C-alpha positions in Angstrom: -29.3 14.1 15.8 -27.2 15.6 13.0 -26.0 13.3 10.2 -22.3 13.9 11.0 -22.8 13.2 14.7 -24.7 10.0 13.9 -22.0 8.7 11.6 -19.3 9.7 14.2 -21.2 7.7 16.9 -21.6 4.7 14.6 -18.0 4.8 13.5 -16.8 4.6 17.1 -18.9 1.4 17.5 -17.3 -0.1 14.3 -13.8 0.9 15.6 -14.5 -1.0 18.8 -15.6 -4.0 16.9 -12.5 -3.9 14.8 -10.4 -4.0 18.0 -11.9 -7.3 18.7 -10.5 -8.8 15.5 -12.8 -7.7 12.7 -10.2 -5.6 10.7 -9.7 -8.1 7.8 -13.4 -8.7 7.5 -14.2 -5.0 7.5 -11.6 -4.4 4.8 -13.2 -7.1 2.6 -16.6 -5.6 3.1 -15.5 -2.1 2.2 -13.7 -3.4 -0.9 -16.9 -5.3 -2.0 -18.9 -2.1 -1.5 -16.5 0.1 -3.4 -16.5 -2.2 -6.4 -20.2 -1.1 -7.0 -19.0 2.5 -7.4 -21.4 4.2 -5.0 -21.5 8.0 -5.1 -19.7 10.0 -2.5 -21.3 12.6 -0.3 -19.6 16.0 -0.2 -22.1 17.8 2.1 -25.0 20.0 1.2 -27.4 22.5 2.7 -30.3 20.8 0.9 -31.6 17.9 3.0 -33.2 16.4 -0.1 -29.7 15.9 -1.6 -28.7 14.0 1.6 -31.9 11.9 1.5 -31.4 11.0 -2.2 -27.8 9.9 -1.5 -28.9 7.9 1.5 -31.6 6.1 -0.6 -29.0 5.3 -3.3 -26.8 3.7 -0.8 -29.6 1.7 0.8 -30.2 0.2 -2.6 -26.6 -1.0 -2.7 -26.8 -2.3 0.9 -30.0 -4.2 0.2 -28.4 -5.8 -2.8 -25.4 -7.0 -0.9 -27.3 -7.6 2.4 -25.0 -5.7 4.8 -25.5 -5.3 8.6 -25.8 -1.8 10.1 -22.2 -2.0 11.3 -21.0 -3.0 7.8 -23.0 -0.1 6.3 -21.3 2.4 8.6 -17.9 1.1 7.8 -18.6 1.6 4.1 -20.3 5.0 4.4 -17.3 6.5 6.2 -15.3 6.1 3.1 -18.0 7.9 1.0 -18.1 11.1 3.1 -15.9 13.9 1.7 -15.1 17.2 3.4 -16.8 16.3 6.7 -15.0 16.1 10.0 -16.6 12.9 11.2 -13.8 11.9 13.5 -13.7 15.1 15.4 -10.1 15.9 14.5 
């Protein structure tokens, strides 16, 4: 599965969870994540660049012990120039 498709699918799951009352919690999680100044991802044709970015983010996520859903909520804000919502 392509990275953009995977993130899109995971984002839909996070959005569904937010509808059940998790909006304020998700906002707090994203704010906590952004305080660590993770790098953004602007797309590349080199898969090694994407892997390096992913490994950098995993270090942050391990440090703050996020769940997979929380990781997706944070990663969405770090993708630049990618049409992850299909708009």
